[in-house]
LUMSEPA-605315 format. One record per residue: z, x, y of N, C-alpha, C in turn; residue number from 1. Coordinates in steps of 0.2 Angstrom, whole numbers. Example, Ala and Ser with C-alpha at 12.3 -4.5 7.8 and 13.67 -1.06 7.14 Angstrom:
# LUMSEPA-605315
39:66:-28:39:62:-22:39:66:-16:1
35:64:-11:36:68:-5:39:64:0:2
END
This chain:
# LUMSEPA-605315
-167:-9:8:-160:-13:8:-155:-8:6:1
-149:-9:10:-143:-5:9:-140:-6:3:2
-138:-1:-1:-135:-2:-8:-127:-4:-6:3
-125:-9:-10:-118:-11:-10:-114:-7:-14:4
-107:-7:-12:-102:-3:-16:-100:-7:-21:5
-100:-4:-27:-97:-7:-33:-90:-6:-34:6
-86:-12:-34:-79:-11:-34:-75:-14:-40:7
-71:-11:-43:-66:-14:-48:-60:-15:-45:8
-57:-20:-48:-50:-23:-45:-45:-23:-51:9
-40:-19:-50:-34:-19:-55:-30:-25:-54:10
-26:-27:-59:-21:-32:-58:-24:-39:-56:11
-30:-40:-59:-34:-46:-56:-31:-52:-56:12
-26:-54:-60:-23:-60:-59:-17:-61:-54:13
-15:-55:-51:-10:-56:-46:-12:-58:-40:14
-7:-59:-35:-9:-62:-29:-14:-58:-25:15
-12:-51:-25:-17:-47:-21:-23:-46:-25:16
-23:-46:-31:-29:-45:-35:-34:-51:-34:17
-31:-57:-34:-36:-62:-32:-38:-62:-25:18
-34:-60:-20:-36:-60:-13:-42:-55:-13:19
-41:-49:-16:-46:-44:-16:-53:-46:-19:20
-52:-50:-24:-58:-52:-28:-62:-57:-23:21
-58:-61:-20:-61:-66:-16:-65:-63:-10:22
-62:-58:-7:-65:-54:-1:-71:-50:-3:23
-70:-47:-9:-76:-43:-12:-82:-48:-13:24
-81:-53:-16:-86:-58:-18:-89:-61:-12:25
-86:-61:-6:-89:-64:0:-92:-58:4:26
-91:-52:3:-94:-47:7:-101:-45:5:27
-105:-43:10:-112:-41:10:-112:-33:9:28
-106:-30:9:-106:-23:8:-104:-20:2:29
-101:-25:-2:-99:-23:-9:-100:-28:-14:30
-99:-26:-20:-100:-31:-26:-94:-30:-31:31
-92:-35:-34:-87:-35:-39:-90:-32:-46:32
-88:-26:-48:-91:-24:-54:-86:-24:-60:33
-80:-25:-58:-75:-25:-64:-68:-29:-62:34
-65:-32:-66:-58:-35:-65:-54:-33:-71:35
-49:-30:-70:-45:-27:-75:-38:-30:-76:36
-36:-31:-82:-29:-34:-83:-26:-30:-89:37
-20:-30:-90:-16:-27:-96:-18:-30:-102:38
-18:-26:-108:-19:-29:-114:-15:-35:-116:39
-18:-40:-119:-14:-46:-121:-13:-51:-115:40
-16:-50:-109:-15:-55:-104:-20:-60:-105:41
-18:-66:-103:-22:-72:-105:-29:-72:-102:42
-30:-68:-96:-36:-68:-93:-41:-64:-96:43
-39:-59:-100:-44:-55:-103:-49:-58:-108:44
-55:-57:-107:-61:-60:-110:-63:-66:-107:45
-60:-68:-101:-62:-74:-97:-66:-72:-91:46
-70:-76:-88:-73:-75:-82:-68:-75:-76:47
-68:-70:-72:-62:-70:-67:-63:-76:-62:48
-69:-78:-60:-70:-83:-55:-67:-90:-58:49
-68:-91:-64:-66:-97:-67:-58:-97:-68:50
-55:-91:-70:-48:-91:-70:-45:-91:-64:51
-48:-90:-58:-46:-91:-52:-46:-98:-49:52
-49:-102:-53:-50:-109:-52:-57:-111:-48:53
-61:-106:-48:-68:-108:-45:-74:-107:-49:54
-79:-105:-46:-86:-105:-50:-86:-98:-54:55
-89:-98:-59:-90:-91:-63:-93:-86:-58:56
-91:-80:-59:-93:-74:-55:-97:-70:-59:57
-98:-71:-66:-101:-66:-70:-98:-60:-71:58
-91:-59:-70:-87:-54:-71:-82:-56:-76:59
-82:-53:-82:-77:-54:-87:-71:-50:-86:60
-65:-52:-86:-59:-48:-86:-58:-44:-92:61
-56:-38:-91:-56:-33:-96:-50:-29:-96:62
-48:-27:-102:-42:-22:-103:-44:-15:-104:63
-51:-14:-104:-54:-7:-105:-55:-4:-98:64
-50:-2:-95:-50:1:-88:-55:7:-88:65
-55:11:-93:-60:17:-93:-67:14:-92:66
-69:9:-96:-76:7:-95:-77:4:-89:67
-72:0:-86:-73:-4:-80:-74:1:-74:68
-70:7:-74:-71:12:-69:-77:16:-69:69
-79:17:-75:-85:21:-77:-92:18:-73:70
-91:11:-72:-97:8:-69:-96:6:-62:71
-90:9:-59:-89:7:-52:-89:13:-47:72
-90:12:-41:-90:17:-36:-83:18:-33:73
-79:12:-34:-72:13:-31:-67:8:-35:74
-61:10:-36:-56:5:-39:-50:4:-34:75
-48:-2:-33:-43:-4:-28:-37:-6:-33:76
-31:-3:-31:-26:-3:-36:-19:-5:-32:77
-17:-11:-33:-11:-14:-31:-7:-16:-37:78
-4:-11:-41:-1:-13:-47:6:-10:-47:79
8:-6:-52:15:-3:-53:14:5:-54:80
19:9:-52:18:16:-52:15:19:-58:81
18:18:-64:15:21:-70:8:19:-71:82
6:13:-70:-1:10:-71:-5:14:-66:83
-3:15:-60:-7:18:-55:-8:25:-57:84
-3:29:-60:-5:36:-62:-10:36:-67:85
-10:31:-72:-15:31:-77:-22:29:-74:86
-22:25:-69:-28:23:-66:-31:29:-62:87
-26:33:-60:-28:39:-56:-32:44:-61:88
-30:45:-67:-33:49:-72:-40:47:-73:89
-41:40:-74:-47:37:-76:-52:37:-70:90
-49:36:-64:-53:37:-58:-56:44:-57:91
-52:49:-58:-54:56:-58:-59:58:-63:92
-58:55:-69:-63:56:-74:-70:53:-72:93
-70:47:-69:-76:44:-67:-79:47:-60:94
-74:51:-57:-76:53:-50:-77:48:-45:95
-73:43:-44:-74:38:-40:-68:38:-35:96
-69:33:-30:-64:32:-25:-58:28:-28:97
-52:30:-27:-46:27:-29:-42:25:-23:98
-42:18:-21:-38:16:-16:-31:13:-19:99
-25:16:-17:-19:14:-20:-15:11:-14:100
-13:4:-16:-8:1:-12:-2:-1:-15:101
-1:2:-21:5:2:-25:11:4:-22:102
16:0:-22:23:3:-18:28:4:-23:103
34:7:-21:39:8:-26:38:15:-29:104
34:19:-27:33:25:-31:38:30:-29:105
41:34:-34:45:39:-32:41:46:-30:106
45:50:-27:42:57:-25:38:60:-31:107
42:60:-37:39:63:-43:32:59:-45:108
32:53:-44:26:49:-46:21:50:-41:109
22:51:-35:17:52:-30:14:59:-31:110
19:64:-33:17:71:-35:12:71:-41:111
13:66:-45:9:66:-51:2:64:-50:112
0:62:-44:-7:60:-42:-11:66:-40:113
-7:71:-38:-10:77:-35:-16:80:-39:114
-15:81:-46:-20:85:-50:-26:81:-50:115
-26:74:-49:-32:70:-49:-36:70:-43:116
-33:73:-37:-37:73:-31:-42:78:-31:117
-42:83:-36:-47:88:-36:-54:85:-38:118
-54:79:-41:-60:76:-44:-61:69:-41:119
-56:66:-37:-57:59:-35:-55:59:-28:120
-58:54:-24:-55:53:-17:-50:48:-18:121
-43:50:-16:-38:46:-17:-35:44:-10:122
-35:37:-9:-32:35:-2:-26:31:-4:123
-21:33:-2:-14:30:-3:-10:28:3:124
-8:22:4:-4:20:9:2:15:7:125
8:16:10:13:11:9:11:4:12:126
6:4:17:3:-2:19:-4:-1:22:127
-8:-6:20:-15:-5:22:-18:-8:29:128
-13:-12:32:-15:-15:38:-16:-11:44:129
-20:-12:49:-21:-9:55:-15:-9:59:130
-12:-15:60:-6:-16:64:0:-12:62:131
1:-11:55:6:-8:53:5:0:54:132
-1:2:53:-2:9:54:-1:11:61:133
-3:7:66:-2:8:73:6:8:74:134
9:3:71:17:3:72:20:10:69:135
17:13:64:19:19:61:19:24:67:136
13:25:70:12:30:75:17:29:81:137
18:22:83:22:21:88:30:23:87:138
31:21:80:38:23:78:39:31:79:139
35:34:76:35:42:77:36:44:84:140
32:41:89:32:43:96:39:41:99:141
41:35:98:47:33:101:53:37:98:142
53:38:91:59:42:88:59:49:91:143
53:52:93:53:59:96:55:59:103:144
55:53:106:57:53:113:64:51:114:145
67:48:109:74:46:110:79:51:106:146
84:52:108:89:57:104:93:52:100:147
98:55:96:102:52:91:107:47:95:148
107:46:101:111:41:104:108:34:102:149
102:34:100:99:28:98:99:28:90:150
102:24:88:102:23:80:96:19:78:151
93:21:73:87:19:70:89:14:64:152
86:8:64:87:3:59:80:0:57:153
79:0:51:72:-3:49:74:-9:44:154
72:-15:47:73:-21:43:67:-24:41:155
67:-25:34:60:-28:32:62:-35:28:156
57:-39:27:58:-45:24:52:-47:20:157
52:-49:14:47:-51:9:49:-57:5:158
44:-59:1:45:-65:-3:50:-63:-9:159
52:-68:-12:57:-67:-17:55:-65:-24:160
48:-63:-25:45:-60:-31:44:-53:-30:161
45:-50:-24:44:-43:-24:49:-39:-27:162
47:-34:-31:52:-30:-36:55:-24:-33:163
52:-21:-28:55:-15:-25:58:-16:-18:164
63:-12:-17:66:-12:-10:69:-5:-9:165
69:-2:-3:65:-5:3:58:-5:1:166
54:-9:5:47:-9:4:43:-3:5:167
37:-2:3:33:4:4:32:5:12:168
31:-1:15:30:0:22:36:2:26:169
42:-1:24:48:2:27:50:9:26:170
48:12:20:49:19:19:44:23:23:171
38:20:24:33:23:28:35:24:35:172
38:18:38:41:18:44:47:23:45:173
51:23:40:56:28:40:54:35:40:174
49:37:36:46:44:36:43:45:43:175
40:40:47:38:42:53:43:43:58:176
49:39:58:54:40:62:57:47:61:177
58:49:55:61:55:53:57:61:55:178
50:60:55:46:65:57:46:66:65:179
47:60:68:48:61:75:54:64:77:180
59:64:73:65:67:75:66:74:72:181
61:76:68:60:83:65:65:84:60:182
67:79:56:71:79:50:68:76:44:183
71:77:38:68:75:32:72:68:31:184
68:63:29:71:56:28:76:56:22:185
75:60:17:79:61:12:86:63:14:186
87:67:20:93:69:22:97:64:26:187
93:59:29:96:54:34:96:47:32:188
93:46:26:92:39:24:98:35:22:189
99:29:25:105:25:23:103:19:20:190
103:18:14:100:12:11:105:7:8:191
111:9:7:116:4:4:122:4:8:192
124:-2:10:131:-3:14:134:-9:10:193
140:-8:8:144:-13:4:151:-11:4:194
156:-15:7:163:-13:7:165:-9:13:195
170:-5:12:172:-1:18:168:5:18:196
163:5:22:158:11:22:160:16:27:197
164:14:32:166:19:37:161:18:43:198
162:22:48:157:21:54:150:24:52:199
145:21:56:138:24:55:138:31:57:200
135:35:53:134:42:54:128:43:59:201
130:47:64:124:48:70:118:51:66:202
112:49:68:106:52:66:104:49:60:203
108:45:56:105:41:50:100:36:52:204
95:35:47:90:30:48:92:24:42:205
94:19:45:96:13:40:91:9:38:206
92:6:32:87:1:29:90:-5:27:207
87:-11:29:89:-17:26:84:-21:23:208
84:-24:17:79:-27:14:81:-35:13:209
77:-39:15:78:-46:15:73:-49:10:210
75:-53:5:70:-56:0:71:-64:0:211
66:-68:1:67:-75:1:60:-79:2:212
59:-84:-1:54:-89:-1:47:-85:-2:213
42:-87:3:36:-84:2:34:-80:8:214
39:-76:11:38:-72:16:33:-66:14:215
27:-65:18:22:-61:16:24:-54:18:216
27:-53:24:29:-46:26:31:-46:33:217
37:-44:35:39:-43:41:43:-36:42:218
42:-32:47:45:-26:48:47:-25:55:219
53:-23:56:56:-22:63:59:-15:62:220
57:-11:68:61:-4:69:65:-5:75:221
71:-4:74:76:-5:80:79:1:82:222
78:3:88:82:9:91:87:6:95:223
94:7:93:99:3:96:104:9:99:224
105:8:106:110:12:109:115:8:113:225
120:11:116:124:7:121:121:4:126:226
121:-2:127:118:-6:132:111:-8:131:227
107:-6:126:100:-8:126:98:-7:118:228
93:-11:117:89:-10:110:82:-11:111:229
78:-6:108:71:-7:108:69:-9:101:230
65:-14:100:63:-16:94:55:-16:93:231
52:-13:89:45:-13:87:44:-17:81:232
39:-22:81:39:-27:76:32:-28:74:233
31:-29:67:25:-32:64:26:-37:59:234
22:-43:60:23:-48:56:16:-50:53:235
16:-50:46:10:-52:42:10:-59:40:236
5:-63:43:5:-70:41:0:-72:35:237
-3:-67:33:-9:-68:28:-10:-61:24:238
-9:-61:18:-9:-55:14:-16:-52:14:239
-21:-56:17:-28:-53:17:-28:-47:22:240
-23:-47:27:-24:-41:31:-23:-34:27:241
-19:-34:22:-18:-29:17:-25:-28:13:242
-27:-33:11:-33:-33:7:-39:-30:11:243
-40:-32:17:-46:-30:21:-45:-23:23:244
-39:-21:24:-38:-13:25:-40:-9:19:245
-38:-12:13:-40:-8:7:-47:-8:6:246
-51:-13:7:-58:-13:7:-61:-8:12:247
-59:-8:18:-61:-4:23:-60:4:20:248
-54:5:17:-53:12:14:-58:13:9:249
-60:9:5:-65:10:-1:-71:12:2:250
-74:8:7:-80:10:11:-80:16:14:251
-74:18:17:-73:24:21:-74:30:16:252
-70:29:10:-70:35:5:-76:36:1:253
-80:31:1:-86:32:-3:-91:38:0:254
-92:43:-4:-96:49:-2:-91:54:1:255
-85:53:2:-80:58:5:-78:63:0:256
-77:69:2:-75:74:-2:-68:72:-6:257
-68:75:-12:-62:73:-16:-56:76:-12:258
-50:72:-13:-44:74:-10:-39:68:-9:259
-34:70:-5:-29:64:-4:-29:62:3:260
-30:56:5:-30:53:11:-26:47:12:261
-25:45:18:-21:39:19:-24:35:25:262
-21:29:26:-24:24:31:-25:27:38:263
-21:32:40:-22:35:46:-28:39:47:264
-30:42:41:-37:45:41:-42:40:41:265
-42:35:38:-47:30:38:-48:27:45:266
-42:26:48:-43:23:55:-44:28:60:267
-44:34:59:-45:39:64:-39:40:68:268
-33:39:65:-27:40:69:-22:46:67:269
-25:50:63:-21:56:61:-21:61:66:270
-15:64:66:-14:69:72:-19:75:71:271
END
C-alpha cells in the first residue's frame, strides 16, 4: 500500500485553509495531520471538521505549530509574511516540505527565508495555479518580443477582503515582463497614479489593483501600442485552483533535496 503524505495546514479557519483541508481530506494521496491557528483563536482546541460545519475529522486545531509540523511531511502556508517566516524556521527544524502561497512579502521578507532552505524544501509562488504559471511564461516571451513602443499594464481584481496590493500574482507577472525586457522591475514599476502625474514614462510597467465583492482573482497583462493592444488574461472562478496547485507542490516536493523552488519547477516549466 502506498504511504500517504501527512500534511499540516496553517490558517485553518481562513478561506484558503478550509479549501485546502477539504481537498486533503478528499485525497487518497495525503492525509490531514495538523490544523494550525494563532493563539487565542476560537477554533483552537476544537475538531477542525466540526468547526468547518461538517463531520468530525479527528484533527484538533492547535496553536502549537512546532508540534504540528514535527508530525507532518509537509506544511501548506497561506498566511501573512511574518507568520510565514516563523513557519519556515519550524519547517526547517522538522526537515519537511514548506509550500508557501503567502502574498505581500517584501524583498527582505523573502530573503529571510533563504537560511531555512538549507534544511527544508521550500516551494514559494505568488500564484499556485497552472494557468497563471503558463500566463507568466507567455508574458515573459511576449515582453521579450515587443519593444518599448508597447506599454505594459497589469490589471488585477480581487475580493474586498484582500489586504495586499498589487497582488502577488500581479507582481509575479510584472517580474516576468521585466525579465523579458531585460530590466529590473524595481526600476520600471509604476504602482501609483493620482493627480497630475505627467505622461507615461516609456518602458514603465504599470499596475492597477481593483478590489470588490467576492472576486476570486482576475489578471490581465496588456501590451498597448499605437493602433493595437495585446491582452493576456487569466480568470479564476474557484479558489480551489490555487489549493490544488499547492497540494501538487507538496507531493512534488516530498523527498526532493532541500532548497528553494517555485511552481515553474513543479510544473516542469523552468527555463
